[in-house]
Every structure is written in C-alpha cells, then in structure tokens.
C-alpha positions in Angstrom: -36.2 29.3 -4.6 -34.8 28.2 -1.2 -32.3 31.0 -1.4 -35.1 33.5 -1.9 -37.1 32.2 1.0 -34.0 32.2 3.2 -33.2 35.8 2.2 -36.8 36.9 3.0 -36.7 35.1 6.4 -33.3 36.6 7.4 -34.3 40.0 6.2 -37.6 39.9 8.2 -35.7 38.8 11.3 -33.1 41.5 11.0 -35.7 44.2 10.3 -37.8 43.1 13.3 -34.9 42.9 15.8 -34.7 45.8 18.3 -32.1 48.2 17.1 -32.1 50.0 20.5 -30.3 48.6 23.6 -32.6 47.0 26.2 -33.5 49.0 29.2 -32.5 47.1 32.4 -33.5 47.6 36.0 -31.0 49.6 38.1 -30.4 50.1 41.8 -28.5 53.4 42.4 -27.2 51.9 45.7 -24.8 49.9 43.5 -23.1 53.0 42.0 -20.3 54.7 43.9 -21.4 58.1 45.3 -18.3 60.3 45.1 -16.3 60.9 41.9 -13.2 63.0 41.4 -12.3 64.5 38.0 -9.2 63.1 36.1 -6.9 65.1 33.9 -4.7 63.7 31.2 -1.1 64.9 31.6 1.9 63.6 29.7 0.0 60.5 28.7 -1.2 59.5 32.2 -4.3 60.2 34.2 -3.9 62.4 37.3 -6.0 64.3 39.8 -5.2 68.0 39.1 -6.0 70.6 41.8 -6.0 74.1 40.3 -4.9 76.9 42.5 -7.9 79.1 41.7 -10.8 76.7 41.9 -11.9 73.2 42.9 -11.3 70.1 40.8 -14.4 68.7 39.2 -16.4 66.3 41.3 -19.7 64.5 40.9 -21.6 63.3 43.9 -24.8 61.2 44.1 -26.7 62.2 47.2 -29.5 60.1 48.6 -32.4 62.1 50.0 -35.4 60.6 51.8 -36.8 58.8 48.8 -34.8 60.2 45.9 -31.4 61.2 44.7 -29.6 64.4 43.7 -26.5 64.9 41.5 -24.2 67.5 43.0 -21.8 68.8 40.3 -18.8 70.6 41.7 -16.8 72.4 39.1 -14.6 75.4 39.1 -16.0 77.9 41.5 -19.7 76.9 41.3 -21.7 73.9 42.6 -24.9 72.8 40.9 -27.6 70.5 42.2 -29.8 68.4 40.0 -32.8 66.4 41.2 -33.0 63.0 39.6 -36.4 62.5 38.0 -35.7 59.2 36.3 -32.7 56.9 35.7 -32.3 53.8 33.7 -29.6 51.4 32.4 -29.6 51.4 28.6 -26.9 49.1 27.2 -23.7 50.0 29.1 -24.8 53.6 30.0 -26.8 54.9 32.9 -29.1 57.7 31.7 -30.2 60.3 34.2 -33.1 62.6 33.6 -32.8 65.5 36.0 -34.0 69.0 36.7 -32.0 71.8 38.1 -32.7 72.0 41.8 -36.2 73.4 42.6 -37.0 74.2 38.9 -38.4 72.6 35.8 -35.3 73.1 33.7 -34.3 69.7 32.4 -30.7 68.5 32.4 -29.7 65.0 31.2 -26.6 63.1 32.3 -25.1 59.9 31.3 -22.6 57.6 33.0 -20.6 54.7 31.7 -17.8 52.7 33.2 -14.5 53.1 31.4 -12.4 50.8 33.6 -14.5 49.5 36.4 -11.6 47.6 38.0 -9.7 50.9 38.4 -12.8 52.8 39.4 -12.9 55.0 36.3 -16.1 56.2 34.7 -17.2 58.9 32.3 -19.9 61.4 33.1 -21.4 63.5 30.4 -23.9 66.3 30.1 -24.6 69.3 27.9 -25.6 72.6 29.6 -28.2 75.0 28.1 -25.3 77.4 27.1 -23.7 74.7 25.0 -20.9 73.8 27.4 -20.3 70.1 27.4 -19.0 68.1 30.4 -17.5 64.9 29.0 -14.9 63.9 31.6 -13.4 60.8 33.1 -13.8 60.6 36.9 -12.4 58.2 39.5 -14.5 56.9 42.3 -13.2 58.2 45.7 -12.2 54.8 46.9 -9.6 54.6 44.1 -8.3 58.2 44.2 -5.0 57.1 45.9 -4.2 55.1 42.7 -3.7 58.4 40.9 -1.0 61.1 41.4 -2.5 64.3 42.7 -0.8 67.5 41.4 -1.5 70.8 43.0 -1.0 73.8 40.8 1.4 76.2 42.6 -0.3 79.3 44.1 2.0 81.7 42.4 0.7 80.6 39.0 -2.7 82.1 40.0 -2.0 84.8 42.5 1.6 85.8 42.0 3.2 87.7 44.9 0.0 87.5 46.9 0.9 83.9 47.7 3.6 85.1 50.0 1.0 86.9 52.1 -1.4 83.9 52.0 1.5 81.6 53.2 2.2 84.1 56.1 -1.5 84.1 57.1 -1.6 80.3 56.9 1.5 79.8 59.0 0.3 82.3 61.6 -2.9 80.3 62.0 -1.0 77.0 62.6 
C-alpha cells in the first residue's frame, strides 16, 4: 500500500512539473553586439573571408528605445526589428520582423564557449534556407586565424588588373 501511495505521489509530482524551461529576464546590454562568422577547416575554427563576398556577421544595433539585428551575409545585408526577446533555458529567443514590414523572422542565440566568445546564431528564412552558424564576438576575433580566399579563385586574370588599380591608388 505504501509503495502504491509513493508511486501516485511521485507520478503526480512529475506530471505537474513544468516540462518547458523557465523564461528569465534579460538585458540585451549584456550581450556582445558584433559577431563574425566562423568556418570549420581541417578540424579548427577560422574566420574565412571569401574573395567574392563578405563573411557572415551578426550585429545587434541599439536604436532609440529598441534593437535591430543586422545580418550581413554574402552580398546582401538584412535588417530585422526586434519585437520581443527572452531567455528560455540557455537560449535567447528573438521575435523579429523584417525591417519596416510585418514579415516575421525568429532568431535564437546560445553560447557555445562563452570564455572564447563563441556563440551559435540560428534562423530559418521563408525560402527554407537555414542559418545555423557559430560566430565569434568581435573582441575575440584575433584568437582565430583569418584566411582570405585568393582573388584569382573568384576572378581569374581580372585580379592582375584589380591589383594594378589598387597599387596605383596607394
């Protein structure tokens, strides 16, 4: 009989417990504002600068009384107005809208190695493209090797002309 009562009490406690992580207050001032995309190469994380576009970056921009996420990637930049943000478990969830629109876009951020300044930003775009990338906060960027893709890999012989123009301007 005691085993039955214990079982019922334990079952009731487990079923009543919150299965969702608690939402906690969050101050965006405590989150680094500038993030640079990391790439895995030969088993180590690097900052890779392609020759035909920019490396991915995420920036949190404080406006008068709100924040915007600036997503720099490839050849396009996108602005998202932060409508709501909250800390749920270890993740920061951002509800945003594309700048000056009602189109919703959700982001999440979680620290991967806080002591090294590495975090993971995620979002899924309406076309199905998923950004799920580790970034390093700008203050820690010198801890990672930066590799610049040679111009010739993107532009071939045109690089010689670009180099001549660049040297003439110096």
